[in-house]
PDB file of N, H, CA, C and O in Angstrom:
ATOM      1  N   MET A   1      -6.167  11.004   9.563  1.00  0.00           N
ATOM      2  CA  MET A   1      -4.872  11.562   9.323  1.00  0.00           C
ATOM      3  C   MET A   1      -4.585  11.443   7.832  1.00  0.00           C
ATOM      4  O   MET A   1      -4.967  10.460   7.197  1.00  0.00           O
ATOM      5  N   VAL A   2      -3.927  12.424   7.288  1.00  0.00           N
ATOM      6  H   VAL A   2      -3.616  13.223   7.804  1.00  0.00           H
ATOM      7  CA  VAL A   2      -3.506  12.420   5.891  1.00  0.00           C
ATOM      8  C   VAL A   2      -1.996  12.584   5.880  1.00  0.00           C
ATOM      9  O   VAL A   2      -1.454  13.455   6.560  1.00  0.00           O
ATOM     10  N   THR A   3      -1.320  11.749   5.109  1.00  0.00           N
ATOM     11  H   THR A   3      -1.760  11.041   4.556  1.00  0.00           H
ATOM     12  CA  THR A   3       0.136  11.848   4.983  1.00  0.00           C
ATOM     13  C   THR A   3       0.519  11.473   3.561  1.00  0.00           C
ATOM     14  O   THR A   3      -0.344  11.138   2.750  1.00  0.00           O
ATOM     15  N   ASN A   4       1.792  11.528   3.261  1.00  0.00           N
ATOM     16  H   ASN A   4       2.493  11.800   3.920  1.00  0.00           H
ATOM     17  CA  ASN A   4       2.259  11.112   1.942  1.00  0.00           C
ATOM     18  C   ASN A   4       3.075   9.826   2.080  1.00  0.00           C
ATOM     19  O   ASN A   4       3.397   9.402   3.190  1.00  0.00           O
ATOM     20  N   TYR A   5       3.398   9.222   0.963  1.00  0.00           N
ATOM     21  H   TYR A   5       3.136   9.566   0.062  1.00  0.00           H
ATOM     22  CA  TYR A   5       4.115   7.946   0.985  1.00  0.00           C
ATOM     23  C   TYR A   5       5.509   8.065   1.593  1.00  0.00           C
ATOM     24  O   TYR A   5       6.009   7.115   2.195  1.00  0.00           O
ATOM     25  N   GLU A   6       6.118   9.198   1.441  1.00  0.00           N
ATOM     26  H   GLU A   6       5.711   9.970   0.952  1.00  0.00           H
ATOM     27  CA  GLU A   6       7.472   9.381   1.966  1.00  0.00           C
ATOM     28  C   GLU A   6       7.496   9.454   3.490  1.00  0.00           C
ATOM     29  O   GLU A   6       8.543   9.213   4.091  1.00  0.00           O
ATOM     30  N   GLN A   7       6.383   9.777   4.125  1.00  0.00           N
ATOM     31  H   GLN A   7       5.533   9.972   3.636  1.00  0.00           H
ATOM     32  CA  GLN A   7       6.323   9.905   5.578  1.00  0.00           C
ATOM     33  C   GLN A   7       5.570   8.767   6.261  1.00  0.00           C
ATOM     34  O   GLN A   7       5.408   8.776   7.481  1.00  0.00           O
ATOM     35  N   ILE A   8       5.115   7.801   5.495  1.00  0.00           N
ATOM     36  H   ILE A   8       5.247   7.794   4.504  1.00  0.00           H
ATOM     37  CA  ILE A   8       4.259   6.742   6.040  1.00  0.00           C
ATOM     38  C   ILE A   8       4.970   5.902   7.108  1.00  0.00           C
ATOM     39  O   ILE A   8       4.322   5.364   8.006  1.00  0.00           O
ATOM     40  N   HIS A   9       6.277   5.792   7.016  1.00  0.00           N
ATOM     41  H   HIS A   9       6.804   6.230   6.287  1.00  0.00           H
ATOM     42  CA  HIS A   9       7.022   4.972   7.986  1.00  0.00           C
ATOM     43  C   HIS A   9       6.908   5.505   9.417  1.00  0.00           C
ATOM     44  O   HIS A   9       7.147   4.764  10.371  1.00  0.00           O
ATOM     45  N   LYS A  10       6.553   6.754   9.572  1.00  0.00           N
ATOM     46  H   LYS A  10       6.359   7.356   8.797  1.00  0.00           H
ATOM     47  CA  LYS A  10       6.423   7.343  10.909  1.00  0.00           C
ATOM     48  C   LYS A  10       5.183   6.850  11.655  1.00  0.00           C
ATOM     49  O   LYS A  10       5.069   7.046  12.865  1.00  0.00           O
ATOM     50  N   TYR A  11       4.256   6.211  10.941  1.00  0.00           N
ATOM     51  H   TYR A  11       4.349   6.051   9.958  1.00  0.00           H
ATOM     52  CA  TYR A  11       2.976   5.843  11.542  1.00  0.00           C
ATOM     53  C   TYR A  11       2.756   4.332  11.612  1.00  0.00           C
ATOM     54  O   TYR A  11       1.625   3.880  11.790  1.00  0.00           O
ATOM     55  N   LEU A  12       3.812   3.560  11.475  1.00  0.00           N
ATOM     56  H   LEU A  12       4.731   3.927  11.330  1.00  0.00           H
ATOM     57  CA  LEU A  12       3.683   2.102  11.468  1.00  0.00           C
ATOM     58  C   LEU A  12       3.349   1.532  12.835  1.00  0.00           C
ATOM     59  O   LEU A  12       2.999   0.357  12.939  1.00  0.00           O
ATOM     60  N   HIS A  13       3.446   2.314  13.858  1.00  0.00           N
ATOM     61  H   HIS A  13       3.730   3.269  13.773  1.00  0.00           H
ATOM     62  CA  HIS A  13       3.136   1.846  15.214  1.00  0.00           C
ATOM     63  C   HIS A  13       1.671   2.078  15.590  1.00  0.00           C
ATOM     64  O   HIS A  13       1.241   1.689  16.675  1.00  0.00           O
ATOM     65  N   ILE A  14       0.900   2.712  14.693  1.00  0.00           N
ATOM     66  H   ILE A  14       1.249   3.028  13.811  1.00  0.00           H
ATOM     67  CA  ILE A  14      -0.499   3.035  14.966  1.00  0.00           C
ATOM     68  C   ILE A  14      -1.408   2.075  14.203  1.00  0.00           C
ATOM     69  O   ILE A  14      -1.215   1.842  13.010  1.00  0.00           O
ATOM     70  N   ALA A  15      -2.399   1.522  14.898  1.00  0.00           N
ATOM     71  H   ALA A  15      -2.556   1.711  15.868  1.00  0.00           H
ATOM     72  CA  ALA A  15      -3.389   0.659  14.246  1.00  0.00           C
ATOM     73  C   ALA A  15      -4.589   1.524  13.868  1.00  0.00           C
ATOM     74  O   ALA A  15      -5.291   2.037  14.739  1.00  0.00           O
ATOM     75  N   PHE A  16      -4.817   1.681  12.584  1.00  0.00           N
ATOM     76  H   PHE A  16      -4.247   1.265  11.876  1.00  0.00           H
ATOM     77  CA  PHE A  16      -5.940   2.459  12.081  1.00  0.00           C
ATOM     78  C   PHE A  16      -7.102   1.526  11.757  1.00  0.00           C
ATOM     79  O   PHE A  16      -6.898   0.360  11.421  1.00  0.00           O
ATOM     80  N   GLU A  17      -8.314   2.046  11.859  1.00  0.00           N
ATOM     81  H   GLU A  17      -8.480   2.993  12.132  1.00  0.00           H
ATOM     82  CA  GLU A  17      -9.459   1.231  11.473  1.00  0.00           C
ATOM     83  C   GLU A  17      -9.477   1.043   9.958  1.00  0.00           C
ATOM     84  O   GLU A  17      -9.779  -0.045   9.468  1.00  0.00           O
ATOM     85  N   ALA A  18      -9.158   2.088   9.229  1.00  0.00           N
ATOM     86  H   ALA A  18      -8.912   2.972   9.627  1.00  0.00           H
ATOM     87  CA  ALA A  18      -9.138   2.016   7.768  1.00  0.00           C
ATOM     88  C   ALA A  18      -7.914   2.756   7.234  1.00  0.00           C
ATOM     89  O   ALA A  18      -7.514   3.797   7.755  1.00  0.00           O
ATOM     90  N   VAL A  19      -7.342   2.194   6.195  1.00  0.00           N
ATOM     91  H   VAL A  19      -7.667   1.348   5.771  1.00  0.00           H
ATOM     92  CA  VAL A  19      -6.225   2.823   5.491  1.00  0.00           C
ATOM     93  C   VAL A  19      -6.648   2.968   4.037  1.00  0.00           C
ATOM     94  O   VAL A  19      -7.056   1.996   3.401  1.00  0.00           O
ATOM     95  N   ILE A  20      -6.552   4.173   3.519  1.00  0.00           N
ATOM     96  H   ILE A  20      -6.221   4.963   4.035  1.00  0.00           H
ATOM     97  CA  ILE A  20      -6.894   4.440   2.127  1.00  0.00           C
ATOM     98  C   ILE A  20      -5.625   4.936   1.448  1.00  0.00           C
ATOM     99  O   ILE A  20      -5.056   5.954   1.839  1.00  0.00           O
ATOM    100  N   LEU A  21      -5.193   4.211   0.437  1.00  0.00           N
ATOM    101  H   LEU A  21      -5.655   3.384   0.119  1.00  0.00           H
ATOM    102  CA  LEU A  21      -3.976   4.565  -0.291  1.00  0.00           C
ATOM    103  C   LEU A  21      -4.361   5.078  -1.669  1.00  0.00           C
ATOM    104  O   LEU A  21      -4.752   4.301  -2.539  1.00  0.00           O
ATOM    105  N   ASP A  22      -4.251   6.371  -1.865  1.00  0.00           N
ATOM    106  H   ASP A  22      -3.933   7.002  -1.158  1.00  0.00           H
ATOM    107  CA  ASP A  22      -4.519   6.969  -3.161  1.00  0.00           C
ATOM    108  C   ASP A  22      -3.229   6.919  -3.970  1.00  0.00           C
ATOM    109  O   ASP A  22      -2.132   6.939  -3.410  1.00  0.00           O
ATOM    110  N   GLU A  23      -3.366   6.854  -5.262  1.00  0.00           N
ATOM    111  H   GLU A  23      -4.257   6.837  -5.717  1.00  0.00           H
ATOM    112  CA  GLU A  23      -2.203   6.716  -6.156  1.00  0.00           C
ATOM    113  C   GLU A  23      -1.386   5.482  -5.767  1.00  0.00           C
ATOM    114  O   GLU A  23      -0.168   5.554  -5.606  1.00  0.00           O
ATOM    115  N   SER A  24      -2.070   4.365  -5.622  1.00  0.00           N
ATOM    116  H   SER A  24      -3.060   4.306  -5.753  1.00  0.00           H
ATOM    117  CA  SER A  24      -1.426   3.139  -5.147  1.00  0.00           C
ATOM    118  C   SER A  24      -0.370   2.606  -6.112  1.00  0.00           C
ATOM    119  O   SER A  24       0.423   1.744  -5.735  1.00  0.00           O
ATOM    120  N   HIS A  25      -0.346   3.097  -7.332  1.00  0.00           N
ATOM    121  H   HIS A  25      -0.990   3.798  -7.638  1.00  0.00           H
ATOM    122  CA  HIS A  25       0.696   2.649  -8.264  1.00  0.00           C
ATOM    123  C   HIS A  25       2.093   3.039  -7.779  1.00  0.00           C
ATOM    124  O   HIS A  25       3.087   2.523  -8.290  1.00  0.00           O
ATOM    125  N   LYS A  26       2.179   3.933  -6.810  1.00  0.00           N
ATOM    126  H   LYS A  26       1.372   4.352  -6.394  1.00  0.00           H
ATOM    127  CA  LYS A  26       3.486   4.290  -6.240  1.00  0.00           C
ATOM    128  C   LYS A  26       4.070   3.134  -5.428  1.00  0.00           C
ATOM    129  O   LYS A  26       5.265   3.125  -5.132  1.00  0.00           O
ATOM    130  N   ALA A  27       3.238   2.168  -5.071  1.00  0.00           N
ATOM    131  H   ALA A  27       2.267   2.175  -5.311  1.00  0.00           H
ATOM    132  CA  ALA A  27       3.693   1.007  -4.298  1.00  0.00           C
ATOM    133  C   ALA A  27       3.747  -0.236  -5.183  1.00  0.00           C
ATOM    134  O   ALA A  27       3.464  -1.338  -4.713  1.00  0.00           O
ATOM    135  N   LYS A  28       4.103  -0.076  -6.444  1.00  0.00           N
ATOM    136  H   LYS A  28       4.332   0.819  -6.826  1.00  0.00           H
ATOM    137  CA  LYS A  28       4.042  -1.178  -7.391  1.00  0.00           C
ATOM    138  C   LYS A  28       5.292  -2.056  -7.427  1.00  0.00           C
ATOM    139  O   LYS A  28       5.350  -3.013  -8.199  1.00  0.00           O
ATOM    140  N   ASN A  29       6.270  -1.749  -6.618  1.00  0.00           N
ATOM    141  H   ASN A  29       6.222  -0.972  -5.990  1.00  0.00           H
ATOM    142  CA  ASN A  29       7.505  -2.511  -6.615  1.00  0.00           C
ATOM    143  C   ASN A  29       7.639  -3.254  -5.269  1.00  0.00           C
ATOM    144  O   ASN A  29       7.727  -2.627  -4.214  1.00  0.00           O
ATOM    145  N   PHE A  30       7.653  -4.601  -5.324  1.00  0.00           N
ATOM    146  H   PHE A  30       7.581  -5.110  -6.181  1.00  0.00           H
ATOM    147  CA  PHE A  30       7.748  -5.404  -4.101  1.00  0.00           C
ATOM    148  C   PHE A  30       8.945  -5.032  -3.236  1.00  0.00           C
ATOM    149  O   PHE A  30       8.846  -5.053  -2.009  1.00  0.00           O
ATOM    150  N   SER A  31      10.051  -4.698  -3.840  1.00  0.00           N
ATOM    151  H   SER A  31      10.131  -4.680  -4.836  1.00  0.00           H
ATOM    152  CA  SER A  31      11.273  -4.466  -3.075  1.00  0.00           C
ATOM    153  C   SER A  31      11.421  -3.024  -2.587  1.00  0.00           C
ATOM    154  O   SER A  31      12.417  -2.696  -1.942  1.00  0.00           O
ATOM    155  N   SER A  32      10.457  -2.168  -2.881  1.00  0.00           N
ATOM    156  H   SER A  32       9.648  -2.434  -3.406  1.00  0.00           H
ATOM    157  CA  SER A  32      10.574  -0.775  -2.451  1.00  0.00           C
ATOM    158  C   SER A  32      10.181  -0.617  -0.989  1.00  0.00           C
ATOM    159  O   SER A  32       9.388  -1.392  -0.456  1.00  0.00           O
ATOM    160  N   ASN A  33      10.743   0.389  -0.359  1.00  0.00           N
ATOM    161  H   ASN A  33      11.387   1.019  -0.792  1.00  0.00           H
ATOM    162  CA  ASN A  33      10.379   0.697   1.022  1.00  0.00           C
ATOM    163  C   ASN A  33       8.916   1.102   1.119  1.00  0.00           C
ATOM    164  O   ASN A  33       8.246   0.770   2.096  1.00  0.00           O
ATOM    165  N   ILE A  34       8.417   1.811   0.124  1.00  0.00           N
ATOM    166  H   ILE A  34       8.962   2.081  -0.671  1.00  0.00           H
ATOM    167  CA  ILE A  34       7.026   2.257   0.153  1.00  0.00           C
ATOM    168  C   ILE A  34       6.085   1.060   0.198  1.00  0.00           C
ATOM    169  O   ILE A  34       5.130   1.057   0.974  1.00  0.00           O
ATOM    170  N   ASN A  35       6.339   0.049  -0.617  1.00  0.00           N
ATOM    171  H   ASN A  35       7.116   0.051  -1.247  1.00  0.00           H
ATOM    172  CA  ASN A  35       5.490  -1.138  -0.614  1.00  0.00           C
ATOM    173  C   ASN A  35       5.581  -1.858   0.730  1.00  0.00           C
ATOM    174  O   ASN A  35       4.563  -2.291   1.270  1.00  0.00           O
ATOM    175  N   THR A  36       6.762  -1.983   1.260  1.00  0.00           N
ATOM    176  H   THR A  36       7.589  -1.631   0.821  1.00  0.00           H
ATOM    177  CA  THR A  36       6.953  -2.634   2.560  1.00  0.00           C
ATOM    178  C   THR A  36       6.207  -1.888   3.662  1.00  0.00           C
ATOM    179  O   THR A  36       5.541  -2.507   4.492  1.00  0.00           O
ATOM    180  N   TYR A  37       6.315  -0.577   3.672  1.00  0.00           N
ATOM    181  H   TYR A  37       6.856  -0.074   2.998  1.00  0.00           H
ATOM    182  CA  TYR A  37       5.627   0.226   4.685  1.00  0.00           C
ATOM    183  C   TYR A  37       4.114   0.132   4.530  1.00  0.00           C
ATOM    184  O   TYR A  37       3.394   0.044   5.525  1.00  0.00           O
ATOM    185  N   CYS A  38       3.627   0.149   3.290  1.00  0.00           N
ATOM    186  H   CYS A  38       4.211   0.220   2.482  1.00  0.00           H
ATOM    187  CA  CYS A  38       2.188   0.050   3.053  1.00  0.00           C
ATOM    188  C   CYS A  38       1.650  -1.301   3.507  1.00  0.00           C
ATOM    189  O   CYS A  38       0.567  -1.374   4.088  1.00  0.00           O
ATOM    190  N   ARG A  39       2.394  -2.366   3.249  1.00  0.00           N
ATOM    191  H   ARG A  39       3.274  -2.307   2.777  1.00  0.00           H
ATOM    192  CA  ARG A  39       1.960  -3.693   3.705  1.00  0.00           C
ATOM    193  C   ARG A  39       1.935  -3.759   5.225  1.00  0.00           C
ATOM    194  O   ARG A  39       1.028  -4.358   5.801  1.00  0.00           O
ATOM    195  N   SER A  40       2.911  -3.157   5.876  1.00  0.00           N
ATOM    196  H   SER A  40       3.648  -2.670   5.408  1.00  0.00           H
ATOM    197  CA  SER A  40       2.938  -3.137   7.345  1.00  0.00           C
ATOM    198  C   SER A  40       1.772  -2.347   7.909  1.00  0.00           C
ATOM    199  O   SER A  40       1.123  -2.785   8.859  1.00  0.00           O
ATOM    200  N   LEU A  41       1.507  -1.205   7.337  1.00  0.00           N
ATOM    201  H   LEU A  41       2.034  -0.850   6.565  1.00  0.00           H
ATOM    202  CA  LEU A  41       0.407  -0.371   7.799  1.00  0.00           C
ATOM    203  C   LEU A  41      -0.938  -1.065   7.570  1.00  0.00           C
ATOM    204  O   LEU A  41      -1.813  -1.027   8.435  1.00  0.00           O
ATOM    205  N   ALA A  42      -1.098  -1.685   6.425  1.00  0.00           N
ATOM    206  H   ALA A  42      -0.387  -1.715   5.723  1.00  0.00           H
ATOM    207  CA  ALA A  42      -2.352  -2.376   6.103  1.00  0.00           C
ATOM    208  C   ALA A  42      -2.577  -3.583   7.003  1.00  0.00           C
ATOM    209  O   ALA A  42      -3.719  -3.916   7.318  1.00  0.00           O
ATOM    210  N   SER A  43      -1.509  -4.234   7.415  1.00  0.00           N
ATOM    211  H   SER A  43      -0.581  -3.963   7.159  1.00  0.00           H
ATOM    212  CA  SER A  43      -1.667  -5.413   8.271  1.00  0.00           C
ATOM    213  C   SER A  43      -2.214  -5.046   9.651  1.00  0.00           C
ATOM    214  O   SER A  43      -2.792  -5.892  10.333  1.00  0.00           O
ATOM    215  N   LEU A  44      -2.035  -3.801  10.061  1.00  0.00           N
ATOM    216  H   LEU A  44      -1.565  -3.114   9.507  1.00  0.00           H
ATOM    217  CA  LEU A  44      -2.544  -3.341  11.351  1.00  0.00           C
ATOM    218  C   LEU A  44      -3.963  -2.780  11.273  1.00  0.00           C
ATOM    219  O   LEU A  44      -4.588  -2.527  12.303  1.00  0.00           O
ATOM    220  N   SER A  45      -4.467  -2.587  10.065  1.00  0.00           N
ATOM    221  H   SER A  45      -3.959  -2.792   9.229  1.00  0.00           H
ATOM    222  CA  SER A  45      -5.783  -1.961   9.917  1.00  0.00           C
ATOM    223  C   SER A  45      -6.864  -3.006   9.679  1.00  0.00           C
ATOM    224  O   SER A  45      -6.588  -4.129   9.256  1.00  0.00           O
ATOM    225  N   THR A  46      -8.097  -2.610   9.960  1.00  0.00           N
ATOM    226  H   THR A  46      -8.322  -1.697  10.303  1.00  0.00           H
ATOM    227  CA  THR A  46      -9.241  -3.482   9.717  1.00  0.00           C
ATOM    228  C   THR A  46      -9.621  -3.471   8.240  1.00  0.00           C
ATOM    229  O   THR A  46      -9.925  -4.516   7.664  1.00  0.00           O
ATOM    230  N   TYR A  47      -9.604  -2.308   7.640  1.00  0.00           N
ATOM    231  H   TYR A  47      -9.357  -1.459   8.108  1.00  0.00           H
ATOM    232  CA  TYR A  47      -9.976  -2.147   6.235  1.00  0.00           C
ATOM    233  C   TYR A  47      -8.856  -1.437   5.489  1.00  0.00           C
ATOM    234  O   TYR A  47      -8.234  -0.511   6.008  1.00  0.00           O
ATOM    235  N   THR A  48      -8.611  -1.885   4.266  1.00  0.00           N
ATOM    236  H   THR A  48      -9.116  -2.637   3.844  1.00  0.00           H
ATOM    237  CA  THR A  48      -7.596  -1.246   3.423  1.00  0.00           C
ATOM    238  C   THR A  48      -8.178  -1.069   2.033  1.00  0.00           C
ATOM    239  O   THR A  48      -8.751  -2.000   1.466  1.00  0.00           O
ATOM    240  N   TYR A  49      -8.029   0.122   1.492  1.00  0.00           N
ATOM    241  H   TYR A  49      -7.564   0.877   1.953  1.00  0.00           H
ATOM    242  CA  TYR A  49      -8.531   0.444   0.163  1.00  0.00           C
ATOM    243  C   TYR A  49      -7.390   1.014  -0.673  1.00  0.00           C
ATOM    244  O   TYR A  49      -6.595   1.815  -0.182  1.00  0.00           O
ATOM    245  N   LEU A  50      -7.313   0.604  -1.923  1.00  0.00           N
ATOM    246  H   LEU A  50      -7.959  -0.047  -2.322  1.00  0.00           H
ATOM    247  CA  LEU A  50      -6.325   1.133  -2.848  1.00  0.00           C
ATOM    248  C   LEU A  50      -7.046   1.842  -3.986  1.00  0.00           C
ATOM    249  O   LEU A  50      -8.015   1.323  -4.539  1.00  0.00           O
ATOM    250  N   PHE A  51      -6.569   3.021  -4.325  1.00  0.00           N
ATOM    251  H   PHE A  51      -5.781   3.442  -3.876  1.00  0.00           H
ATOM    252  CA  PHE A  51      -7.114   3.772  -5.445  1.00  0.00           C
ATOM    253  C   PHE A  51      -5.975   4.236  -6.331  1.00  0.00           C
ATOM    254  O   PHE A  51      -4.906   4.602  -5.843  1.00  0.00           O
ATOM    255  N   THR A  52      -6.204   4.219  -7.623  1.00  0.00           N
ATOM    256  H   THR A  52      -7.072   3.922  -8.020  1.00  0.00           H
ATOM    257  CA  THR A  52      -5.241   4.780  -8.551  1.00  0.00           C
ATOM    258  C   THR A  52      -5.971   5.185  -9.824  1.00  0.00           C
ATOM    259  O   THR A  52      -6.913   4.516 -10.248  1.00  0.00           O
ATOM    260  N   GLY A  53      -5.542   6.259 -10.416  1.00  0.00           N
ATOM    261  H   GLY A  53      -4.777   6.803 -10.071  1.00  0.00           H
ATOM    262  CA  GLY A  53      -6.111   6.704 -11.679  1.00  0.00           C
ATOM    263  C   GLY A  53      -5.188   6.382 -12.832  1.00  0.00           C
ATOM    264  O   GLY A  53      -5.507   6.653 -13.990  1.00  0.00           O
ATOM    265  N   THR A  54      -4.050   5.808 -12.517  1.00  0.00           N
ATOM    266  H   THR A  54      -3.791   5.588 -11.576  1.00  0.00           H
ATOM    267  CA  THR A  54      -3.061   5.475 -13.532  1.00  0.00           C
ATOM    268  C   THR A  54      -3.338   4.084 -14.074  1.00  0.00           C
ATOM    269  O   THR A  54      -3.366   3.119 -13.310  1.00  0.00           O
ATOM    270  N   PRO A  55      -3.543   3.965 -15.378  1.00  0.00           N
ATOM    271  CA  PRO A  55      -3.778   2.632 -15.949  1.00  0.00           C
ATOM    272  C   PRO A  55      -2.564   1.727 -15.720  1.00  0.00           C
ATOM    273  O   PRO A  55      -1.417   2.158 -15.843  1.00  0.00           O
ATOM    274  N   GLN A  56      -2.836   0.496 -15.393  1.00  0.00           N
ATOM    275  H   GLN A  56      -3.768   0.146 -15.294  1.00  0.00           H
ATOM    276  CA  GLN A  56      -1.760  -0.458 -15.160  1.00  0.00           C
ATOM    277  C   GLN A  56      -1.233  -0.972 -16.491  1.00  0.00           C
ATOM    278  O   GLN A  56      -2.006  -1.272 -17.401  1.00  0.00           O
ATOM    279  N   ASP A  57       0.080  -1.071 -16.597  1.00  0.00           N
ATOM    280  H   ASP A  57       0.707  -0.827 -15.858  1.00  0.00           H
ATOM    281  CA  ASP A  57       0.617  -1.720 -17.777  1.00  0.00           C
ATOM    282  C   ASP A  57       0.455  -3.228 -17.595  1.00  0.00           C
ATOM    283  O   ASP A  57      -0.138  -3.664 -16.608  1.00  0.00           O
ATOM    284  N   LYS A  58       0.941  -3.985 -18.474  1.00  0.00           N
ATOM    285  H   LYS A  58       1.423  -3.631 -19.276  1.00  0.00           H
ATOM    286  CA  LYS A  58       0.671  -5.417 -18.449  1.00  0.00           C
ATOM    287  C   LYS A  58       1.680  -6.215 -17.616  1.00  0.00           C
ATOM    288  O   LYS A  58       1.926  -7.387 -17.899  1.00  0.00           O
ATOM    289  N   SER A  59       2.249  -5.600 -16.617  1.00  0.00           N
ATOM    290  H   SER A  59       2.049  -4.647 -16.388  1.00  0.00           H
ATOM    291  CA  SER A  59       3.194  -6.281 -15.743  1.00  0.00           C
ATOM    292  C   SER A  59       2.459  -6.878 -14.546  1.00  0.00           C
ATOM    293  O   SER A  59       1.938  -6.148 -13.703  1.00  0.00           O
ATOM    294  N   ARG A  60       2.420  -8.182 -14.476  1.00  0.00           N
ATOM    295  H   ARG A  60       2.843  -8.776 -15.161  1.00  0.00           H
ATOM    296  CA  ARG A  60       1.756  -8.855 -13.362  1.00  0.00           C
ATOM    297  C   ARG A  60       2.432  -8.556 -12.030  1.00  0.00           C
ATOM    298  O   ARG A  60       1.766  -8.454 -10.999  1.00  0.00           O
ATOM    299  N   HIS A  61       3.746  -8.417 -12.053  1.00  0.00           N
ATOM    300  H   HIS A  61       4.287  -8.500 -12.890  1.00  0.00           H
ATOM    301  CA  HIS A  61       4.486  -8.179 -10.811  1.00  0.00           C
ATOM    302  C   HIS A  61       4.067  -6.862 -10.162  1.00  0.00           C
ATOM    303  O   HIS A  61       3.947  -6.782  -8.939  1.00  0.00           O
ATOM    304  N   GLU A  62       3.849  -5.847 -10.965  1.00  0.00           N
ATOM    305  H   GLU A  62       3.946  -5.913 -11.958  1.00  0.00           H
ATOM    306  CA  GLU A  62       3.433  -4.558 -10.417  1.00  0.00           C
ATOM    307  C   GLU A  62       2.026  -4.635  -9.842  1.00  0.00           C
ATOM    308  O   GLU A  62       1.754  -4.038  -8.800  1.00  0.00           O
ATOM    309  N   LEU A  63       1.146  -5.345 -10.489  1.00  0.00           N
ATOM    310  H   LEU A  63       1.366  -5.830 -11.335  1.00  0.00           H
ATOM    311  CA  LEU A  63      -0.217  -5.509  -9.992  1.00  0.00           C
ATOM    312  C   LEU A  63      -0.230  -6.368  -8.724  1.00  0.00           C
ATOM    313  O   LEU A  63      -0.939  -6.050  -7.770  1.00  0.00           O
ATOM    314  N   LEU A  64       0.540  -7.440  -8.711  1.00  0.00           N
ATOM    315  H   LEU A  64       1.116  -7.698  -9.486  1.00  0.00           H
ATOM    316  CA  LEU A  64       0.596  -8.305  -7.529  1.00  0.00           C
ATOM    317  C   LEU A  64       1.211  -7.598  -6.327  1.00  0.00           C
ATOM    318  O   LEU A  64       0.830  -7.864  -5.188  1.00  0.00           O
ATOM    319  N   ALA A  65       2.141  -6.715  -6.571  1.00  0.00           N
ATOM    320  H   ALA A  65       2.450  -6.499  -7.497  1.00  0.00           H
ATOM    321  CA  ALA A  65       2.735  -5.959  -5.467  1.00  0.00           C
ATOM    322  C   ALA A  65       1.679  -5.098  -4.784  1.00  0.00           C
ATOM    323  O   ALA A  65       1.714  -4.918  -3.566  1.00  0.00           O
ATOM    324  N   GLN A  66       0.748  -4.570  -5.560  1.00  0.00           N
ATOM    325  H   GLN A  66       0.719  -4.716  -6.548  1.00  0.00           H
ATOM    326  CA  GLN A  66      -0.327  -3.772  -4.970  1.00  0.00           C
ATOM    327  C   GLN A  66      -1.362  -4.667  -4.285  1.00  0.00           C
ATOM    328  O   GLN A  66      -1.872  -4.323  -3.218  1.00  0.00           O
ATOM    329  N   ILE A  67      -1.670  -5.804  -4.888  1.00  0.00           N
ATOM    330  H   ILE A  67      -1.256  -6.084  -5.755  1.00  0.00           H
ATOM    331  CA  ILE A  67      -2.629  -6.731  -4.280  1.00  0.00           C
ATOM    332  C   ILE A  67      -2.076  -7.281  -2.964  1.00  0.00           C
ATOM    333  O   ILE A  67      -2.844  -7.557  -2.042  1.00  0.00           O
ATOM    334  N   ALA A  68      -0.782  -7.439  -2.868  1.00  0.00           N
ATOM    335  H   ALA A  68      -0.158  -7.215  -3.617  1.00  0.00           H
ATOM    336  CA  ALA A  68      -0.162  -7.943  -1.636  1.00  0.00           C
ATOM    337  C   ALA A  68      -0.399  -6.995  -0.463  1.00  0.00           C
ATOM    338  O   ALA A  68      -0.370  -7.421   0.691  1.00  0.00           O
ATOM    339  N   ILE A  69      -0.630  -5.738  -0.744  1.00  0.00           N
ATOM    340  H   ILE A  69      -0.654  -5.393  -1.682  1.00  0.00           H
ATOM    341  CA  ILE A  69      -0.962  -4.800   0.326  1.00  0.00           C
ATOM    342  C   ILE A  69      -2.319  -5.160   0.913  1.00  0.00           C
ATOM    343  O   ILE A  69      -2.530  -5.048   2.120  1.00  0.00           O
ATOM    344  N   LEU A  70      -3.231  -5.589   0.060  1.00  0.00           N
ATOM    345  H   LEU A  70      -3.060  -5.679  -0.921  1.00  0.00           H
ATOM    346  CA  LEU A  70      -4.575  -5.956   0.507  1.00  0.00           C
ATOM    347  C   LEU A  70      -4.613  -7.324   1.172  1.00  0.00           C
ATOM    348  O   LEU A  70      -5.367  -7.542   2.121  1.00  0.00           O
ATOM    349  N   ASP A  71      -3.795  -8.243   0.669  1.00  0.00           N
ATOM    350  H   ASP A  71      -3.183  -8.066  -0.101  1.00  0.00           H
ATOM    351  CA  ASP A  71      -3.813  -9.616   1.182  1.00  0.00           C
ATOM    352  C   ASP A  71      -2.380 -10.127   1.316  1.00  0.00           C
ATOM    353  O   ASP A  71      -1.738 -10.387   0.298  1.00  0.00           O
ATOM    354  N   PRO A  72      -1.867 -10.276   2.504  1.00  0.00           N
ATOM    355  CA  PRO A  72      -0.464 -10.666   2.696  1.00  0.00           C
ATOM    356  C   PRO A  72      -0.145 -12.080   2.196  1.00  0.00           C
ATOM    357  O   PRO A  72       1.026 -12.449   2.106  1.00  0.00           O
ATOM    358  N   ARG A  73      -1.163 -12.869   1.873  1.00  0.00           N
ATOM    359  H   ARG A  73      -2.115 -12.570   1.946  1.00  0.00           H
ATOM    360  CA  ARG A  73      -0.899 -14.222   1.364  1.00  0.00           C
ATOM    361  C   ARG A  73      -0.412 -14.204  -0.081  1.00  0.00           C
ATOM    362  O   ARG A  73       0.054 -15.225  -0.587  1.00  0.00           O
ATOM    363  N   VAL A  74      -0.514 -13.050  -0.755  1.00  0.00           N
ATOM    364  H   VAL A  74      -0.892 -12.221  -0.344  1.00  0.00           H
ATOM    365  CA  VAL A  74      -0.099 -12.969  -2.153  1.00  0.00           C
ATOM    366  C   VAL A  74       1.412 -12.949  -2.220  1.00  0.00           C
ATOM    367  O   VAL A  74       1.980 -12.882  -3.310  1.00  0.00           O
TER     368      VAL A  74
END
């Protein structure tokens, strides 16, 4: 299935084998709904991959928000 970040909340009840998030910099804010939804979706999947072509600025919080999608212990 392919969807966009704005519609991801509709699929939180489905457990996917793999979740691939392209343009993951869109989930760079811990308090955003997009980040919350991505973390929920990733927690139900076996594999989660993040991709982005946008260089990260030097904000650790933005990078950690994306890493938290991969590992909920962050």
